C-alpha positions as CSV (number, residue, x, y, z in Angstrom):
1,X,-12.9,18.2,-9.1
2,X,-10.3,20.4,-7.7
3,X,-7.4,20.8,-10.2
4,X,-4.9,20.6,-7.1
5,X,-6.0,17.0,-6.8
6,X,-6.5,16.0,-10.3
7,X,-3.4,14.2,-10.6
8,X,-3.6,12.1,-7.7
9,X,-7.3,11.3,-8.1
10,X,-6.6,9.8,-11.7
11,X,-3.6,7.8,-10.4
12,X,-5.9,6.3,-7.5
13,X,-8.6,5.6,-10.0
14,X,-6.1,3.9,-12.2
15,X,-4.6,1.7,-9.3
16,X,-8.0,0.6,-8.2
17,X,-8.9,-0.6,-12.0
18,X,-5.7,-2.4,-11.9
19,X,-6.5,-4.4,-9.1
20,X,-5.2,-2.5,-5.9
21,X,-8.6,-2.7,-3.8
22,X,-7.8,-2.3,-0.3
23,X,-6.0,0.8,1.7
24,X,-3.0,-0.9,2.5
25,X,-2.2,-1.8,-1.0
26,X,-3.1,1.8,-2.2
27,X,-1.2,3.6,0.9
28,X,1.9,1.6,0.4
29,X,2.1,2.1,-3.4
30,X,5.4,4.3,-4.3
31,X,3.5,6.2,-7.3
32,X,0.6,7.3,-5.2
33,X,3.0,8.0,-2.1
34,X,5.2,10.3,-4.6
35,X,1.9,12.0,-5.8
36,X,0.6,12.5,-2.4
37,X,3.8,14.1,-1.3
38,X,3.6,16.5,-3.8
39,X,0.1,17.6,-3.0
40,X,0.7,18.2,0.8
41,X,4.2,18.2,2.0
42,X,3.2,18.5,5.6
43,X,0.6,15.6,5.8
44,X,1.6,12.3,5.7
45,X,1.1,10.4,2.3
46,X,-1.3,7.7,3.8
47,X,-3.5,10.6,5.1
48,X,-3.5,12.3,1.6
49,X,-4.6,9.2,0.0
50,X,-7.2,8.3,2.5
51,X,-8.6,11.8,2.2
52,X,-8.6,11.7,-1.8
53,X,-10.3,8.1,-1.5
54,X,-13.0,9.6,0.5
55,X,-13.6,12.5,-1.7
56,X,-13.6,10.3,-4.8
57,X,-16.4,8.1,-3.0
58,X,-18.4,11.2,-2.1
59,X,-18.2,12.4,-5.7
60,X,-19.5,9.2,-6.8
61,X,-16.3,7.8,-8.9
62,X,-15.6,5.0,-6.6
63,X,-17.3,2.5,-4.2
64,X,-16.4,0.6,-1.1
65,X,-17.6,-2.7,0.0
66,X,-16.2,-4.6,2.9
67,X,-16.4,-8.2,0.9
68,X,-14.7,-6.7,-2.5
69,X,-12.9,-3.4,-1.3
70,X,-12.7,-0.2,-3.3
71,X,-14.2,-0.3,-6.9
72,X,-14.5,2.2,-9.9
73,X,-18.1,2.9,-10.2
74,X,-19.7,1.8,-13.6
75,X,-20.6,5.1,-15.5
76,X,-24.4,4.8,-16.3
77,X,-25.4,6.2,-19.7
78,X,-28.8,7.3,-20.3
79,X,-29.9,7.1,-24.0
80,X,-32.5,9.7,-24.9
81,X,-34.9,8.5,-27.6
């Protein structure tokens, strides 16, 4: 994960864990808007949030379902005997 986006990525994951599951809820969240504004001053906050959602999805940290919205992907632990 890029250090530049670490703070906003962690905030997005926390918001998803707390129950904000659709883009509208996430993009209109004042905490995320403020963090997005500090990342890219020229790009609108909703666009930064959308890009970070997709980056987190591609990294395997979150998943999207049309039925249930965004969710944090459960970590799979492999136990080696």
